[in-house]
VEXROMI-779741 format. One record per residue (C-alpha): residue number from 1; residue in three letters; x, y, z. Coordinates in steps of 0.5 Angstrom, whole numbers. Layout:
<recs>
REC    i   aa      X      Y      Z
REC  NUM  ALA      X      Y      Z
...
</recs>
This chain:
<recs>
REC    i   aa      X      Y      Z
REC    1  MET    225    103    122
REC    2  VAL    220    106    118
REC    3  GLN    218    113    120
REC    4  THR    210    112    119
REC    5  ASP    208    119    122
REC    6  HIS    211    122    115
REC    7  ASN    207    117    111
REC    8  PRO    200    118    108
REC    9  GLN    195    115    113
REC   10  ASN    189    115    109
REC   11  SER    186    116    102
REC   12  SER    186    123    102
REC   13  GLU    193    124    104
REC   14  ARG    195    118     99
REC   15  LEU    192    122     93
REC   16  VAL    196    128     95
REC   17  TYR    202    125     97
REC   18  PHE    203    121     91
REC   19  THR    201    126     86
REC   20  ILE    206    131     88
REC   21  VAL    211    125     88
REC   22  ALA    209    123     81
REC   23  THR    210    130     78
REC   24  TRP    216    129     74
REC   25  LEU    213    123     71
REC   26  LEU    207    126     70
REC   27  TRP    211    132     66
REC   28  LEU    214    127     62
REC   29  LEU    207    124     60
REC   30  GLY    204    131     59
REC   31  GLY    199    129     64
REC   32  LEU    200    135     69
REC   33  TYR    195    139     66
REC   34  ILE    190    134     66
REC   35  VAL    191    131     73
REC   36  GLY    191    137     77
REC   37  PRO    183    138     75
REC   38  ILE    182    131     76
REC   39  LEU    185    131     83
REC   40  GLY    181    137     85
REC   41  CYS    175    134     83
REC   42  ALA    177    127     87
REC   43  LEU    178    131     93
REC   44  ALA    172    135     93
REC   45  PHE    168    129     91
REC   46  GLN    171    125     97
REC   47  ALA    169    131    102
REC   48  ILE    162    131     99
REC   49  TYR    162    123    100
REC   50  PHE    164    124    108
REC   51  TYR    159    130    108
REC   52  PHE    152    126    106
REC   53  ILE    153    119    105
REC   54  ALA    159    117    110
REC   55  PRO    155    119    117
REC   56  ALA    150    114    115
REC   57  LEU    155    108    116
REC   58  PRO    158    106    122
REC   59  GLU    164    108    125
REC   60  THR    164    115    121
REC   61  LYS    162    122    122
REC   62  ARG    160    128    119
REC   63  LEU    166    133    117
REC   64  ALA    167    139    120
REC   65  VAL    163    145    117
REC   66  PRO    168    150    113
REC   67  ASN    169    156    116
REC   68  PHE    167    163    113
REC   69  SER    173    164    109
REC   70  VAL    173    158    106
REC   71  GLN    166    158    104
REC   72  LEU    167    165    101
REC   73  TRP    172    162     96
REC   74  LEU    167    157     94
REC   75  ALA    162    163     93
REC   76  SER    166    168     90
REC   77  MET    169    163     85
REC   78  GLY    162    160     84
REC   79  LEU    160    168     82
REC   80  MET    165    168     77
REC   81  LEU    161    163     73
REC   82  VAL    155    167     73
REC   83  ILE    159    173     71
REC   84  LEU    162    169     66
REC   85  VAL    155    167     63
REC   86  VAL    152    174     63
REC   87  GLY    158    177     59
REC   88  HIS    157    172     54
REC   89  LEU    150    174     54
REC   90  ASN    151    181     53
REC   91  PHE    156    180     47
REC   92  SER    151    174     44
REC   93  LEU    157    170     44
REC   94  GLY    153    163     43
REC   95  MET    152    157     47
REC   96  ALA    158    153     44
REC   97  THR    163    159     46
REC   98  MET    159    159     53
REC   99  ALA    160    152     54
REC  100  LYS    168    152     52
REC  101  SER    169    158     57
REC  102  SER    165    155     63
REC  103  ILE    170    149     62
REC  104  GLY    176    154     62
REC  105  TRP    172    157     69
REC  106  ALA    172    150     72
REC  107  LYS    179    148     70
REC  108  GLY    181    155     73
REC  109  TRP    178    159     78
REC  110  MET    173    153     81
REC  111  LEU    179    149     81
REC  112  ILE    182    154     86
REC  113  ALA    176    154     91
REC  114  LEU    176    146     90
REC  115  PHE    183    145     93
REC  116  ILE    182    150     98
REC  117  PHE    176    147    100
REC  118  ALA    179    140    100
REC  119  GLY    185    142    105
REC  120  ALA    180    145    110
REC  121  VAL    175    140    111
REC  122  LEU    179    133    109
REC  123  PRO    184    130    114
REC  124  ILE    190    132    110
REC  125  ARG    196    133    115
REC  126  ALA    201    139    113
REC  127  LYS    207    135    114
REC  128  ILE    205    130    109
REC  129  VAL    205    136    103
REC  130  TYR    212    138    106
REC  131  ARG    215    131    105
REC  132  ALA    212    130     98
REC  133  ILE    215    137     96
REC  134  CYS    222    135     99
REC  135  ARG    222    128     95
REC  136  SER    220    132     89
REC  137  ALA    225    137     90
REC  138  LYS    230    131     91
REC  139  TYR    228    128     84
REC  140  THR    229    135     81
REC  141  ILE    236    135     84
REC  142  PHE    238    129     80
REC  143  LEU    235    131     74
REC  144  LEU    239    138     74
REC  145  PRO    245    135     70
REC  146  ILE    240    133     64
REC  147  PHE    237    140     64
REC  148  ILE    244    144     64
REC  149  ALA    247    139     59
REC  150  ALA    241    140     54
REC  151  PRO    243    146     51
REC  152  LEU    251    145     51
REC  153  VAL    250    138     47
REC  154  GLY    245    141     43
REC  155  LEU    239    137     45
REC  156  PRO    232    140     42
REC  157  GLU    229    145     46
REC  158  THR    222    141     46
REC  159  LEU    223    133     46
REC  160  TRP    215    132     45
REC  161  VAL    208    134     45
REC  162  SER    204    129     49
REC  163  PRO    198    127     45
REC  164  LEU    194    128     51
REC  165  LYS    193    135     48
REC  166  ILE    187    133     45
REC  167  VAL    184    132     52
REC  168  GLY    186    138     55
REC  169  GLY    184    143     49
REC  170  SER    189    149     51
REC  171  GLY    196    151     48
REC  172  SER    201    146     47
REC  173  GLU    206    149     52
REC  174  TYR    202    146     58
REC  175  PHE    203    139     55
REC  176  ALA    210    139     52
REC  177  THR    216    136     55
REC  178  ILE    221    142     54
REC  179  LEU    228    142     57
REC  180  TYR    230    149     56
REC  181  THR    229    155     52
REC  182  LEU    233    160     49
REC  183  GLU    232    168     51
REC  184  PRO    231    172     45
REC  185  GLY    236    176     43
REC  186  SER    242    174     47
REC  187  GLY    241    166     46
REC  188  ILE    242    165     53
REC  189  PRO    239    158     56
REC  190  ARG    233    159     61
REC  191  TRP    229    153     64
REC  192  GLN    222    152     66
REC  193  PHE    222    145     69
REC  194  PHE    215    142     69
REC  195  ALA    212    149     68
REC  196  PRO    209    152     62
REC  197  TRP    214    158     62
REC  198  SER    219    160     66
REC  199  PRO    216    165     71
REC  200  ALA    211    160     72
REC  201  ALA    217    155     74
REC  202  GLY    219    161     79
REC  203  MET    213    161     82
REC  204  ILE    213    154     84
REC  205  GLY    220    154     86
REC  206  LEU    217    159     91
REC  207  VAL    212    154     93
REC  208  TYR    217    149     94
REC  209  PHE    222    154     98
REC  210  LEU    216    156    103
REC  211  CYS    214    148    104
REC  212  ALA    221    146    105
REC  213  LEU    223    151    110
REC  214  GLN    217    147    114
REC  215  GLU    220    140    114
REC  216  LYS    222    138    121
REC  217  ASP    227    133    118
REC  218  ARG    234    136    116
REC  219  THR    236    132    111
REC  220  TRP    229    132    107
REC  221  LYS    229    140    108
REC  222  SER    236    140    105
REC  223  TRP    233    137     99
REC  224  GLY    227    141     99
REC  225  VAL    231    148     99
REC  226  ALA    236    146     94
REC  227  GLY    231    144     89
REC  228  ALA    227    150     90
REC  229  LEU    233    155     90
REC  230  ALA    235    151     83
REC  231  ILE    228    152     80
REC  232  ILE    228    159     82
REC  233  LEU    235    161     80
REC  234  MET    235    157     73
REC  235  SER    228    160     71
REC  236  GLN    231    167     71
REC  237  SER    225    170     73
REC  238  ARG    225    177     76
REC  239  LEU    219    176     80
REC  240  ALA    221    170     83
REC  241  LEU    227    173     86
REC  242  VAL    223    179     89
REC  243  GLY    219    173     92
REC  244  LEU    225    170     95
REC  245  LEU    227    176     98
REC  246  LEU    220    179    101
REC  247  ILE    216    172    102
REC  248  GLY    221    167    103
REC  249  PRO    223    170    110
REC  250  ILE    215    171    112
REC  251  PRO    214    164    116
REC  252  PHE    221    166    120
REC  253  LEU    219    173    122
REC  254  PHE    212    171    124
REC  255  LYS    215    166    129
REC  256  GLN    220    171    132
REC  257  VAL    215    177    132
REC  258  THR    213    175    139
REC  259  MET    220    176    142
REC  260  PRO    222    182    145
REC  261  ALA    229    182    143
REC  262  ILE    226    183    136
REC  263  TRP    223    189    137
REC  264  PHE    229    192    140
REC  265  LEU    233    190    134
REC  266  ALA    228    193    129
REC  267  LEU    228    200    133
REC  268  PRO    235    202    130
REC  269  ILE    233    200    123
REC  270  VAL    227    204    123
REC  271  LEU    230    210    126
REC  272  ILE    236    209    120
REC  273  PHE    231    208    115
REC  274  GLY    227    215    117
REC  275  TRP    234    218    117
REC  276  PHE    236    216    110
REC  277  ALA    229    215    107
REC  278  ILE    230    220    101
REC  279  ASP    237    216     99
REC  280  ILE    233    209    100
REC  281  LEU    227    211     96
REC  282  GLU    232    214     91
REC  283  ALA    236    207     91
REC  284  PHE    230    203     90
REC  285  SER    227    207     84
REC  286  ALA    234    206     81
REC  287  ALA    233    199     82
REC  288  GLN    226    198     80
REC  289  SER    229    202     73
REC  290  GLU    234    197     73
REC  291  PHE    229    191     74
REC  292  SER    225    193     69
REC  293  SER    230    194     64
REC  294  ALA    233    187     65
REC  295  ARG    228    185     60
REC  296  ALA    225    191     57
REC  297  GLY    222    188     51
REC  298  SER    218    183     56
REC  299  THR    216    189     60
REC  300  ARG    214    193     55
REC  301  VAL    209    188     52
REC  302  ARG    206    187     59
REC  303  GLU    205    194     60
REC  304  THR    202    195     53
REC  305  LEU    197    189     55
REC  306  GLY    195    192     61
REC  307  ARG    193    199     58
REC  308  ILE    189    195     52
REC  309  ALA    185    191     57
REC  310  LEU    184    197     62
REC  311  GLU    182    202     56
REC  312  ARG    177    197     53
REC  313  TRP    174    194     59
REC  314  GLU    172    201     61
REC  315  ALA    170    203     55
REC  316  GLU    166    197     53
REC  317  ALA    164    192     58
REC  318  TYR    165    195     65
REC  319  TRP    161    191     70
REC  320  PHE    161    184     67
REC  321  GLY    167    184     62
REC  322  HIS    167    181     55
REC  323  GLY    166    174     57
REC  324  ILE    172    171     53
REC  325  VAL    180    172     52
REC  326  GLU    182    176     46
REC  327  ARG    188    176     42
REC  328  GLY    192    183     42
REC  329  PRO    195    186     36
REC  330  HIS    202    185     33
REC  331  LEU    204    191     38
REC  332  VAL    204    186     43
REC  333  GLU    206    180     39
REC  334  TYR    199    177     39
REC  335  MET    199    175     46
REC  336  SER    192    175     50
REC  337  ILE    189    182     52
REC  338  GLY    190    182     60
REC  339  SER    195    176     60
REC  340  HIS    201    176     65
REC  341  HIS    196    180     70
REC  342  SER    190    177     74
REC  343  TRP    187    183     75
REC  344  TYR    187    186     68
REC  345  GLY    185    179     66
REC  346  LEU    179    179     70
REC  347  LEU    177    187     68
REC  348  PHE    177    185     61
REC  349  VAL    174    178     61
REC  350  LYS    169    179     67
REC  351  GLY    169    186     69
REC  352  ILE    169    190     75
REC  353  LEU    165    185     79
REC  354  GLY    170    179     77
REC  355  LEU    175    183     80
REC  356  ILE    171    184     86
REC  357  ALA    170    176     86
REC  358  LEU    177    175     87
REC  359  ALA    179    181     91
REC  360  VAL    174    180     97
REC  361  PRO    176    173     99
REC  362  MET    184    175     98
REC  363  ILE    183    180    103
REC  364  THR    179    176    108
REC  365  SER    184    171    108
REC  366  ALA    190    175    109
REC  367  THR    186    178    115
REC  368  ASN    184    172    118
REC  369  LEU    191    169    117
REC  370  PHE    195    175    119
REC  371  ARG    192    173    127
REC  372  LYS    194    166    126
REC  373  ALA    201    167    123
REC  374  LEU    203    170    130
REC  375  VAL    201    163    134
REC  376  SER    201    158    129
REC  377  SER    206    155    124
REC  378  VAL    200    153    119
REC  379  GLY    198    160    120
REC  380  CYS    205    163    118
REC  381  ILE    205    158    111
REC  382  GLY    198    160    110
REC  383  PHE    199    168    110
REC  384  ALA    206    167    106
REC  385  ILE    202    163    101
REC  386  VAL    196    169    100
REC  387  ALA    202    174    100
REC  388  LEU    205    169     94
REC  389  LEU    198    169     90
REC  390  THR    198    177     91
REC  391  MET    204    178     89
REC  392  TYR    204    173     83
REC  393  SER    197    176     81
REC  394  PHE    200    182     78
REC  395  GLY    205    178     74
REC  396  GLU    201    172     72
REC  397  ASN    194    169     71
REC  398  LEU    193    165     77
REC  399  GLU    187    161     74
REC  400  SER    191    158     69
REC  401  LEU    197    156     74
REC  402  ALA    192    153     79
REC  403  TYR    193    146     76
REC  404  LEU    201    147     78
REC  405  TYR    201    150     85
REC  406  TRP    195    146     88
REC  407  PRO    199    144     94
REC  408  ALA    199    151     96
REC  409  LEU    192    152     96
REC  410  VAL    191    145    100
REC  411  LEU    195    148    105
REC  412  LEU    192    155    105
REC  413  GLY    185    151    106
REC  414  LYS    188    148    112
REC  415  ALA    191    154    115
REC  416  LEU    184    158    114
REC  417  GLN    180    152    117
REC  418  SER    185    152    123
REC  419  ARG    184    154    130
REC  420  THR    189    157    134
REC  421  ASP    188    153    140
REC  422  ILE    190    146    137
REC  423  SER    196    143    134
REC  424  ASP    197    145    127
REC  425  GLU    197    137    125
REC  426  SER    191    135    129
REC  427  THR    185    133    124
REC  428  THR    178    133    125
REC  429  GLY    173    129    121
REC  430  PRO    171    122    119
REC  431  ASN    175    116    119
REC  432  VAL    177    116    112
REC  433  SER    178    109    109
REC  434  ARG    185    107    109
</recs>
C-alpha cells in the first residue's frame, strides 16, 4: 500500500520535493545554480498569489501573516540592496556594475530570505523535505562506486562544464560536473559531489544528516544518514567534521533536556571539567593547532584574506563597504578579498551596516528557536540549522551557497513561524491547488 502521507499533497510540496529528488540529474546537466533561484522565486510568487489574489476566489483564504522573525529576514536582506547601492555610489562604480551586483544580491542574500519566507507561510510539511533528502541520499550511495573508482581508473576530474554557464554568469565550478579533485601537494583524491567545492559539500552533508535524523521510517533514515556521512567524510572538510560532532547531536540533546535524569548525568561531567579544566583547555589548544596544520596552506590563505579585508574595510569603506568583490594579490593566490568568510566578506563589500544586517536576524532567530527547541521537533531542527549557518559563516560565504542548502532555509522558515502549542506537521493557509 502506498504511503500517501509522505507524498506531496499540494503544488508547493511538489516543487520542493521533486527539486530535491532531482538533485543529481540537475548536477549532471549543470542546472543546480539556476534552478535554486528559480525555485525560490516560484515559491515566493506562489505565496504572493495566495496573499492577494486567491482570497477573492471561492474555497480559499489568505495565508497566515509571517511573524516578526521572518519579516526581519525579509527586511534585513532587502536592506542589503540599499547598502549595496550606496557603496556603488560612494566609489562611482557605474550603473552597469550596480546592475550586475544587484543580480548577485538577488541570487544570494535575497534568495535566503525568499526561502525562509516560503517555508514560513506555505503549507510545506517538514517530513516531505526529510523524505526527499533521504531519497537523494539514497541515490548518492548508488553513485558512490563511480566516484570512488574515478581517480583509480584515471577518469578525468571534470567531465564537462554545462553551457548553462552563459546564463548563470558565475564561475565555471558552479556548472561543472566534477567527479573528484586532487589535493595539491599530496595528490590525494577529494570529492565534492554536487557542490562547487569540497567544504561546501561538507556543509550540504550536515544538512542531509540533520534532516535524515528526523525521518520516522527506519529504512529511509538509514539511507539518509549513510548518504550524509559519505558526503561529509569523503569531502574531507575539517569544518564538516567539527559540525558533525557539535551540531549533529543538537536535536537529540534538546529532546532529552527536559528529562531530570539528563541533569543528574550532566552534573558529574561538569564537576570533572571544572577539576581538570586547565588540562582540558591545553588539550583543546593542541587539537586546534593540529586542526589548522592539517591544511596549513589553506589556513594561511584564509587568515591573510581576512586580514586584508579587515584592514581595507576599516581604512577605506567603514559604513557601506566597497560595493563589489575584488581579487586579492598573489599572496592569497588571487582569491577574492573576504571570501571563505561571510563576516569579512560583508565588511569588505557592505561595511559595518551589512554585517549588522545579517547579525540581527541571525541572533533573533537563534533566540526565538532556542525556546521552541525545548518543546518542538521542528524547533530543534530550526535551531540546529541556525547553529549550522552560524558556524559556516566563519568558513564560507553563505550567500554564494544558498542555491544548494535552500531545503534548510525552508525548514528554518517553518520553524520560525511554528507555534509551540500545535503539531509540527500542522499547516495553515490556503487550500493550495493540487
